[in-house]
Biotite code that builds the C-alpha atoms (Angstrom):
import biotite.structure as struc

atoms = struc.array([
    struc.Atom([-150.900, 19.066, -22.654], chain_id="A", res_id=1, res_name="MET", atom_name="CA", element="C"),
    struc.Atom([-147.098, 18.818, -22.730], chain_id="A", res_id=2, res_name="SER", atom_name="CA", element="C"),
    struc.Atom([-147.291, 18.125, -26.475], chain_id="A", res_id=3, res_name="GLU", atom_name="CA", element="C"),
    struc.Atom([-149.108, 21.426, -26.946], chain_id="A", res_id=4, res_name="GLN", atom_name="CA", element="C"),
    struc.Atom([-146.436, 23.247, -24.955], chain_id="A", res_id=5, res_name="VAL", atom_name="CA", element="C"),
    struc.Atom([-143.695, 21.569, -26.972], chain_id="A", res_id=6, res_name="ALA", atom_name="CA", element="C"),
    struc.Atom([-145.453, 22.463, -30.234], chain_id="A", res_id=7, res_name="THR", atom_name="CA", element="C"),
    struc.Atom([-145.862, 26.076, -29.090], chain_id="A", res_id=8, res_name="PHE", atom_name="CA", element="C"),
    struc.Atom([-142.186, 26.293, -28.128], chain_id="A", res_id=9, res_name="GLU", atom_name="CA", element="C"),
    struc.Atom([-141.140, 24.785, -31.466], chain_id="A", res_id=10, res_name="ASP", atom_name="CA", element="C"),
    struc.Atom([-143.360, 27.297, -33.254], chain_id="A", res_id=11, res_name="ASP", atom_name="CA", element="C"),
    struc.Atom([-141.803, 30.157, -31.288], chain_id="A", res_id=12, res_name="GLN", atom_name="CA", element="C"),
    struc.Atom([-138.279, 28.956, -32.106], chain_id="A", res_id=13, res_name="ARG", atom_name="CA", element="C"),
    struc.Atom([-139.185, 28.648, -35.786], chain_id="A", res_id=14, res_name="GLN", atom_name="CA", element="C"),
    struc.Atom([-140.689, 32.142, -35.769], chain_id="A", res_id=15, res_name="LEU", atom_name="CA", element="C"),
    struc.Atom([-137.611, 33.597, -34.044], chain_id="A", res_id=16, res_name="ALA", atom_name="CA", element="C"),
    struc.Atom([-135.422, 31.911, -36.658], chain_id="A", res_id=17, res_name="GLY", atom_name="CA", element="C"),
    struc.Atom([-137.520, 33.362, -39.472], chain_id="A", res_id=18, res_name="LEU", atom_name="CA", element="C"),
    struc.Atom([-137.243, 36.838, -37.965], chain_id="A", res_id=19, res_name="VAL", atom_name="CA", element="C"),
    struc.Atom([-133.471, 36.622, -37.539], chain_id="A", res_id=20, res_name="LYS", atom_name="CA", element="C"),
    struc.Atom([-132.953, 35.229, -41.032], chain_id="A", res_id=21, res_name="ASN", atom_name="CA", element="C"),
    struc.Atom([-135.190, 37.901, -42.547], chain_id="A", res_id=22, res_name="ALA", atom_name="CA", element="C"),
    struc.Atom([-133.309, 40.596, -40.632], chain_id="A", res_id=23, res_name="GLN", atom_name="CA", element="C"),
    struc.Atom([-130.075, 39.298, -42.178], chain_id="A", res_id=24, res_name="HIS", atom_name="CA", element="C"),
    struc.Atom([-131.410, 39.602, -45.725], chain_id="A", res_id=25, res_name="GLY", atom_name="CA", element="C"),
    struc.Atom([-132.876, 36.150, -46.382], chain_id="A", res_id=26, res_name="ASP", atom_name="CA", element="C"),
    struc.Atom([-135.682, 36.945, -48.832], chain_id="A", res_id=27, res_name="LEU", atom_name="CA", element="C"),
    struc.Atom([-137.313, 33.526, -48.506], chain_id="A", res_id=28, res_name="LEU", atom_name="CA", element="C"),
    struc.Atom([-137.486, 33.953, -44.729], chain_id="A", res_id=29, res_name="ALA", atom_name="CA", element="C"),
    struc.Atom([-138.911, 37.460, -45.183], chain_id="A", res_id=30, res_name="MET", atom_name="CA", element="C"),
    struc.Atom([-141.544, 36.150, -47.581], chain_id="A", res_id=31, res_name="ASN", atom_name="CA", element="C"),
    struc.Atom([-142.519, 33.328, -45.204], chain_id="A", res_id=32, res_name="SER", atom_name="CA", element="C"),
    struc.Atom([-142.691, 35.742, -42.296], chain_id="A", res_id=33, res_name="LEU", atom_name="CA", element="C"),
    struc.Atom([-144.867, 38.237, -44.164], chain_id="A", res_id=34, res_name="LEU", atom_name="CA", element="C"),
    struc.Atom([-147.198, 35.463, -45.351], chain_id="A", res_id=35, res_name="GLU", atom_name="CA", element="C"),
    struc.Atom([-147.550, 34.335, -41.769], chain_id="A", res_id=36, res_name="ARG", atom_name="CA", element="C"),
    struc.Atom([-148.242, 37.846, -40.466], chain_id="A", res_id=37, res_name="LEU", atom_name="CA", element="C"),
    struc.Atom([-150.642, 39.022, -43.164], chain_id="A", res_id=38, res_name="HIS", atom_name="CA", element="C"),
    struc.Atom([-153.823, 37.335, -41.793], chain_id="A", res_id=39, res_name="PRO", atom_name="CA", element="C"),
    struc.Atom([-153.103, 38.757, -38.326], chain_id="A", res_id=40, res_name="TYR", atom_name="CA", element="C"),
    struc.Atom([-152.522, 42.270, -39.669], chain_id="A", res_id=41, res_name="VAL", atom_name="CA", element="C"),
    struc.Atom([-155.664, 42.081, -41.803], chain_id="A", res_id=42, res_name="SER", atom_name="CA", element="C"),
    struc.Atom([-157.720, 40.903, -38.838], chain_id="A", res_id=43, res_name="ARG", atom_name="CA", element="C"),
    struc.Atom([-156.564, 43.935, -36.840], chain_id="A", res_id=44, res_name="LEU", atom_name="CA", element="C"),
    struc.Atom([-156.906, 46.533, -39.592], chain_id="A", res_id=45, res_name="CYS", atom_name="CA", element="C"),
    struc.Atom([-160.309, 45.461, -40.925], chain_id="A", res_id=46, res_name="GLY", atom_name="CA", element="C"),
    struc.Atom([-162.527, 46.426, -37.981], chain_id="A", res_id=47, res_name="PRO", atom_name="CA", element="C"),
    struc.Atom([-160.643, 49.678, -37.377], chain_id="A", res_id=48, res_name="ILE", atom_name="CA", element="C"),
    struc.Atom([-160.198, 50.990, -40.924], chain_id="A", res_id=49, res_name="ALA", atom_name="CA", element="C"),
    struc.Atom([-163.403, 49.332, -42.215], chain_id="A", res_id=50, res_name="LEU", atom_name="CA", element="C"),
    struc.Atom([-163.624, 49.466, -46.030], chain_id="A", res_id=51, res_name="GLN", atom_name="CA", element="C"),
    struc.Atom([-160.064, 50.800, -46.124], chain_id="A", res_id=52, res_name="GLU", atom_name="CA", element="C"),
    struc.Atom([-158.900, 47.813, -44.048], chain_id="A", res_id=53, res_name="GLY", atom_name="CA", element="C"),
    struc.Atom([-157.053, 46.162, -46.953], chain_id="A", res_id=54, res_name="PRO", atom_name="CA", element="C"),
    struc.Atom([-155.226, 49.431, -47.684], chain_id="A", res_id=55, res_name="ASP", atom_name="CA", element="C"),
    struc.Atom([-154.291, 49.842, -44.029], chain_id="A", res_id=56, res_name="ALA", atom_name="CA", element="C"),
    struc.Atom([-153.106, 46.224, -43.879], chain_id="A", res_id=57, res_name="ALA", atom_name="CA", element="C"),
    struc.Atom([-150.980, 46.726, -46.997], chain_id="A", res_id=58, res_name="GLN", atom_name="CA", element="C"),
    struc.Atom([-149.448, 49.909, -45.575], chain_id="A", res_id=59, res_name="ASP", atom_name="CA", element="C"),
    struc.Atom([-148.734, 48.101, -42.304], chain_id="A", res_id=60, res_name="ALA", atom_name="CA", element="C"),
    struc.Atom([-147.098, 45.187, -44.140], chain_id="A", res_id=61, res_name="MET", atom_name="CA", element="C"),
    struc.Atom([-144.848, 47.608, -46.040], chain_id="A", res_id=62, res_name="ILE", atom_name="CA", element="C"),
    struc.Atom([-143.781, 49.239, -42.782], chain_id="A", res_id=63, res_name="ILE", atom_name="CA", element="C"),
    struc.Atom([-143.136, 45.826, -41.236], chain_id="A", res_id=64, res_name="ILE", atom_name="CA", element="C"),
    struc.Atom([-141.032, 44.843, -44.259], chain_id="A", res_id=65, res_name="PHE", atom_name="CA", element="C"),
    struc.Atom([-139.001, 48.060, -44.180], chain_id="A", res_id=66, res_name="ARG", atom_name="CA", element="C"),
    struc.Atom([-138.609, 48.204, -40.400], chain_id="A", res_id=67, res_name="SER", atom_name="CA", element="C"),
    struc.Atom([-138.006, 44.586, -39.436], chain_id="A", res_id=68, res_name="LEU", atom_name="CA", element="C"),
    struc.Atom([-134.334, 45.323, -38.818], chain_id="A", res_id=69, res_name="HIS", atom_name="CA", element="C"),
    struc.Atom([-135.420, 47.577, -35.917], chain_id="A", res_id=70, res_name="GLN", atom_name="CA", element="C"),
    struc.Atom([-137.065, 44.718, -34.021], chain_id="A", res_id=71, res_name="LEU", atom_name="CA", element="C"),
    struc.Atom([-134.613, 43.841, -31.257], chain_id="A", res_id=72, res_name="LYS", atom_name="CA", element="C"),
    struc.Atom([-136.419, 40.895, -29.684], chain_id="A", res_id=73, res_name="GLU", atom_name="CA", element="C"),
    struc.Atom([-137.952, 38.313, -32.056], chain_id="A", res_id=74, res_name="PRO", atom_name="CA", element="C"),
    struc.Atom([-140.215, 37.106, -29.237], chain_id="A", res_id=75, res_name="GLY", atom_name="CA", element="C"),
    struc.Atom([-141.935, 40.508, -29.281], chain_id="A", res_id=76, res_name="ALA", atom_name="CA", element="C"),
    struc.Atom([-142.830, 40.207, -32.964], chain_id="A", res_id=77, res_name="LEU", atom_name="CA", element="C"),
    struc.Atom([-146.606, 40.037, -32.589], chain_id="A", res_id=78, res_name="TYR", atom_name="CA", element="C"),
    struc.Atom([-146.743, 42.963, -30.164], chain_id="A", res_id=79, res_name="GLY", atom_name="CA", element="C"),
    struc.Atom([-144.554, 45.023, -32.475], chain_id="A", res_id=80, res_name="TRP", atom_name="CA", element="C"),
    struc.Atom([-146.682, 44.085, -35.498], chain_id="A", res_id=81, res_name="VAL", atom_name="CA", element="C"),
    struc.Atom([-149.874, 44.846, -33.553], chain_id="A", res_id=82, res_name="ARG", atom_name="CA", element="C"),
    struc.Atom([-148.636, 48.363, -32.768], chain_id="A", res_id=83, res_name="ALA", atom_name="CA", element="C"),
    struc.Atom([-147.811, 49.029, -36.420], chain_id="A", res_id=84, res_name="ILE", atom_name="CA", element="C"),
    struc.Atom([-151.098, 47.597, -37.703], chain_id="A", res_id=85, res_name="ALA", atom_name="CA", element="C"),
    struc.Atom([-153.257, 49.544, -35.268], chain_id="A", res_id=86, res_name="VAL", atom_name="CA", element="C"),
    struc.Atom([-151.387, 52.793, -35.907], chain_id="A", res_id=87, res_name="ARG", atom_name="CA", element="C"),
    struc.Atom([-151.764, 52.388, -39.675], chain_id="A", res_id=88, res_name="GLU", atom_name="CA", element="C"),
    struc.Atom([-155.428, 51.393, -39.405], chain_id="A", res_id=89, res_name="ALA", atom_name="CA", element="C"),
    struc.Atom([-156.216, 54.479, -37.335], chain_id="A", res_id=90, res_name="ILE", atom_name="CA", element="C"),
    struc.Atom([-154.196, 56.714, -39.680], chain_id="A", res_id=91, res_name="ARG", atom_name="CA", element="C"),
    struc.Atom([-155.945, 55.294, -42.746], chain_id="A", res_id=92, res_name="THR", atom_name="CA", element="C"),
    struc.Atom([-159.385, 55.527, -41.151], chain_id="A", res_id=93, res_name="ALA", atom_name="CA", element="C"),
    struc.Atom([-158.824, 59.151, -40.149], chain_id="A", res_id=94, res_name="LYS", atom_name="CA", element="C"),
    struc.Atom([-157.599, 60.033, -43.611], chain_id="A", res_id=95, res_name="ARG", atom_name="CA", element="C"),
    struc.Atom([-160.652, 58.491, -45.240], chain_id="A", res_id=96, res_name="ASN", atom_name="CA", element="C"),
    struc.Atom([-163.208, 59.145, -42.517], chain_id="A", res_id=97, res_name="GLN", atom_name="CA", element="C"),
    struc.Atom([-166.748, 59.530, -43.723], chain_id="A", res_id=98, res_name="ARG", atom_name="CA", element="C"),
    struc.Atom([-168.267, 62.974, -43.446], chain_id="A", res_id=99, res_name="SER", atom_name="CA", element="C"),
    struc.Atom([-171.697, 61.537, -42.585], chain_id="A", res_id=100, res_name="GLU", atom_name="CA", element="C"),
    struc.Atom([-172.416, 58.283, -40.753], chain_id="A", res_id=101, res_name="PRO", atom_name="CA", element="C"),
    struc.Atom([-174.199, 55.455, -42.498], chain_id="A", res_id=102, res_name="ALA", atom_name="CA", element="C"),
    struc.Atom([-177.875, 55.008, -41.713], chain_id="A", res_id=103, res_name="GLU", atom_name="CA", element="C"),
    struc.Atom([-178.812, 51.912, -39.755], chain_id="A", res_id=104, res_name="LEU", atom_name="CA", element="C"),
    struc.Atom([-182.252, 50.695, -40.810], chain_id="A", res_id=105, res_name="THR", atom_name="CA", element="C"),
    struc.Atom([-183.259, 47.717, -38.655], chain_id="A", res_id=106, res_name="GLU", atom_name="CA", element="C"),
    struc.Atom([-181.528, 45.780, -35.911], chain_id="A", res_id=107, res_name="VAL", atom_name="CA", element="C"),
    struc.Atom([-181.351, 42.051, -36.828], chain_id="A", res_id=108, res_name="PRO", atom_name="CA", element="C"),
    struc.Atom([-182.253, 39.172, -34.532], chain_id="A", res_id=109, res_name="ALA", atom_name="CA", element="C"),
    struc.Atom([-179.358, 37.395, -32.799], chain_id="A", res_id=110, res_name="ARG", atom_name="CA", element="C"),
    struc.Atom([-179.538, 34.405, -35.144], chain_id="A", res_id=111, res_name="ASP", atom_name="CA", element="C"),
    struc.Atom([-179.763, 36.562, -38.282], chain_id="A", res_id=112, res_name="ASP", atom_name="CA", element="C"),
    struc.Atom([-176.757, 36.009, -40.580], chain_id="A", res_id=113, res_name="PRO", atom_name="CA", element="C"),
    struc.Atom([-176.732, 39.734, -41.305], chain_id="A", res_id=114, res_name="ALA", atom_name="CA", element="C"),
    struc.Atom([-175.766, 40.482, -37.696], chain_id="A", res_id=115, res_name="LEU", atom_name="CA", element="C"),
    struc.Atom([-172.069, 40.765, -38.561], chain_id="A", res_id=116, res_name="GLY", atom_name="CA", element="C"),
    struc.Atom([-172.881, 43.214, -41.336], chain_id="A", res_id=117, res_name="VAL", atom_name="CA", element="C"),
    struc.Atom([-174.990, 45.304, -38.965], chain_id="A", res_id=118, res_name="GLU", atom_name="CA", element="C"),
    struc.Atom([-172.239, 45.335, -36.341], chain_id="A", res_id=119, res_name="ILE", atom_name="CA", element="C"),
    struc.Atom([-169.816, 46.517, -39.003], chain_id="A", res_id=120, res_name="ARG", atom_name="CA", element="C"),
    struc.Atom([-172.277, 49.261, -39.987], chain_id="A", res_id=121, res_name="ASP", atom_name="CA", element="C"),
    struc.Atom([-172.467, 50.424, -36.384], chain_id="A", res_id=122, res_name="VAL", atom_name="CA", element="C"),
    struc.Atom([-168.671, 50.385, -36.150], chain_id="A", res_id=123, res_name="LEU", atom_name="CA", element="C"),
    struc.Atom([-168.556, 52.703, -39.188], chain_id="A", res_id=124, res_name="LYS", atom_name="CA", element="C"),
    struc.Atom([-170.266, 55.352, -37.107], chain_id="A", res_id=125, res_name="ARG", atom_name="CA", element="C"),
    struc.Atom([-167.551, 55.359, -34.447], chain_id="A", res_id=126, res_name="LEU", atom_name="CA", element="C"),
    struc.Atom([-164.308, 57.276, -34.635], chain_id="A", res_id=127, res_name="SER", atom_name="CA", element="C"),
    struc.Atom([-161.156, 55.325, -35.541], chain_id="A", res_id=128, res_name="PRO", atom_name="CA", element="C"),
    struc.Atom([-159.860, 55.799, -31.988], chain_id="A", res_id=129, res_name="GLU", atom_name="CA", element="C"),
    struc.Atom([-163.030, 54.300, -30.537], chain_id="A", res_id=130, res_name="HIS", atom_name="CA", element="C"),
    struc.Atom([-162.984, 51.396, -33.002], chain_id="A", res_id=131, res_name="ARG", atom_name="CA", element="C"),
    struc.Atom([-159.346, 50.736, -32.085], chain_id="A", res_id=132, res_name="ALA", atom_name="CA", element="C"),
    struc.Atom([-159.959, 50.517, -28.329], chain_id="A", res_id=133, res_name="VAL", atom_name="CA", element="C"),
    struc.Atom([-163.024, 48.313, -28.839], chain_id="A", res_id=134, res_name="LEU", atom_name="CA", element="C"),
    struc.Atom([-161.216, 45.914, -31.164], chain_id="A", res_id=135, res_name="VAL", atom_name="CA", element="C"),
    struc.Atom([-158.060, 45.727, -29.060], chain_id="A", res_id=136, res_name="LEU", atom_name="CA", element="C"),
    struc.Atom([-159.890, 45.342, -25.747], chain_id="A", res_id=137, res_name="ARG", atom_name="CA", element="C"),
    struc.Atom([-162.901, 43.228, -26.683], chain_id="A", res_id=138, res_name="ASP", atom_name="CA", element="C"),
    struc.Atom([-161.530, 41.174, -29.593], chain_id="A", res_id=139, res_name="LEU", atom_name="CA", element="C"),
    struc.Atom([-157.797, 41.008, -28.900], chain_id="A", res_id=140, res_name="GLU", atom_name="CA", element="C"),
    struc.Atom([-158.239, 40.927, -25.103], chain_id="A", res_id=141, res_name="GLY", atom_name="CA", element="C"),
    struc.Atom([-155.587, 43.510, -24.254], chain_id="A", res_id=142, res_name="LEU", atom_name="CA", element="C"),
    struc.Atom([-155.789, 45.048, -20.808], chain_id="A", res_id=143, res_name="ASP", atom_name="CA", element="C"),
    struc.Atom([-155.856, 48.793, -20.224], chain_id="A", res_id=144, res_name="GLN", atom_name="CA", element="C"),
    struc.Atom([-152.137, 49.148, -19.506], chain_id="A", res_id=145, res_name="SER", atom_name="CA", element="C"),
    struc.Atom([-151.244, 47.288, -22.709], chain_id="A", res_id=146, res_name="ASP", atom_name="CA", element="C"),
    struc.Atom([-153.705, 49.463, -24.638], chain_id="A", res_id=147, res_name="LEU", atom_name="CA", element="C"),
    struc.Atom([-152.153, 52.597, -23.167], chain_id="A", res_id=148, res_name="ALA", atom_name="CA", element="C"),
    struc.Atom([-148.674, 51.490, -24.186], chain_id="A", res_id=149, res_name="ALA", atom_name="CA", element="C"),
    struc.Atom([-149.773, 50.390, -27.652], chain_id="A", res_id=150, res_name="LEU", atom_name="CA", element="C"),
    struc.Atom([-151.747, 53.548, -28.408], chain_id="A", res_id=151, res_name="LEU", atom_name="CA", element="C"),
    struc.Atom([-149.210, 55.776, -26.649], chain_id="A", res_id=152, res_name="ASN", atom_name="CA", element="C"),
    struc.Atom([-151.832, 57.399, -24.418], chain_id="A", res_id=153, res_name="ILE", atom_name="CA", element="C"),
    struc.Atom([-152.340, 57.516, -20.634], chain_id="A", res_id=154, res_name="PRO", atom_name="CA", element="C"),
    struc.Atom([-154.263, 54.664, -18.990], chain_id="A", res_id=155, res_name="ALA", atom_name="CA", element="C"),
    struc.Atom([-156.933, 57.140, -17.873], chain_id="A", res_id=156, res_name="ALA", atom_name="CA", element="C"),
    struc.Atom([-157.470, 58.111, -21.509], chain_id="A", res_id=157, res_name="THR", atom_name="CA", element="C"),
    struc.Atom([-157.859, 54.432, -22.418], chain_id="A", res_id=158, res_name="VAL", atom_name="CA", element="C"),
    struc.Atom([-160.555, 54.020, -19.761], chain_id="A", res_id=159, res_name="ARG", atom_name="CA", element="C"),
    struc.Atom([-162.346, 57.142, -20.984], chain_id="A", res_id=160, res_name="THR", atom_name="CA", element="C"),
    struc.Atom([-162.166, 56.121, -24.644], chain_id="A", res_id=161, res_name="ARG", atom_name="CA", element="C"),
    struc.Atom([-163.337, 52.615, -23.864], chain_id="A", res_id=162, res_name="LEU", atom_name="CA", element="C"),
    struc.Atom([-166.267, 53.909, -21.836], chain_id="A", res_id=163, res_name="PHE", atom_name="CA", element="C"),
    struc.Atom([-167.235, 56.396, -24.547], chain_id="A", res_id=164, res_name="ARG", atom_name="CA", element="C"),
    struc.Atom([-166.726, 53.861, -27.343], chain_id="A", res_id=165, res_name="ALA", atom_name="CA", element="C"),
    struc.Atom([-168.975, 51.305, -25.672], chain_id="A", res_id=166, res_name="ARG", atom_name="CA", element="C"),
    struc.Atom([-171.586, 53.955, -24.901], chain_id="A", res_id=167, res_name="ARG", atom_name="CA", element="C"),
    struc.Atom([-171.479, 55.207, -28.510], chain_id="A", res_id=168, res_name="SER", atom_name="CA", element="C"),
    struc.Atom([-171.711, 51.674, -29.838], chain_id="A", res_id=169, res_name="PHE", atom_name="CA", element="C"),
    struc.Atom([-174.769, 50.937, -27.680], chain_id="A", res_id=170, res_name="ARG", atom_name="CA", element="C"),
    struc.Atom([-176.370, 54.222, -28.660], chain_id="A", res_id=171, res_name="SER", atom_name="CA", element="C"),
    struc.Atom([-175.818, 53.650, -32.380], chain_id="A", res_id=172, res_name="GLU", atom_name="CA", element="C"),
    struc.Atom([-176.953, 50.048, -32.100], chain_id="A", res_id=173, res_name="TRP", atom_name="CA", element="C"),
    struc.Atom([-180.246, 51.084, -30.536], chain_id="A", res_id=174, res_name="GLN", atom_name="CA", element="C"),
    struc.Atom([-180.985, 53.676, -33.231], chain_id="A", res_id=175, res_name="ARG", atom_name="CA", element="C"),
])
């Protein structure tokens, strides 16, 4: 267990060093940092922006690249990146939002490999704001206060959106 803690601390120190070096103009450090962040950003943007997920991830990476000098605490990197990625995913999804929801034909069995595809189809029917709260709460595990801070909305609004998003998801799933 102590080896895992030591490895985590070493990883955090390495990450903080990459951030500081990148902030001081080291292009190799910036490249390494962006390569390390890209899978995380893509994982956040995909479920929110759906088919435009790669575009949202690319936009988020550009903002991260241009704004890294504004990050004051390297230890807060992932929270800072999460805020940028979610904001860009929502913005991209709103810009390209479908005018009509996709039709869901049949609900697959739990062991059906198409289940992930069907879940993604149901997510397409939700608003970007609802997709964001579902992904951040149920996949990323953020609590309501963190969601409120990240999305820049009151905690009561987070609770309402989460309730409505889950209700909408269930309703669309049962169609």
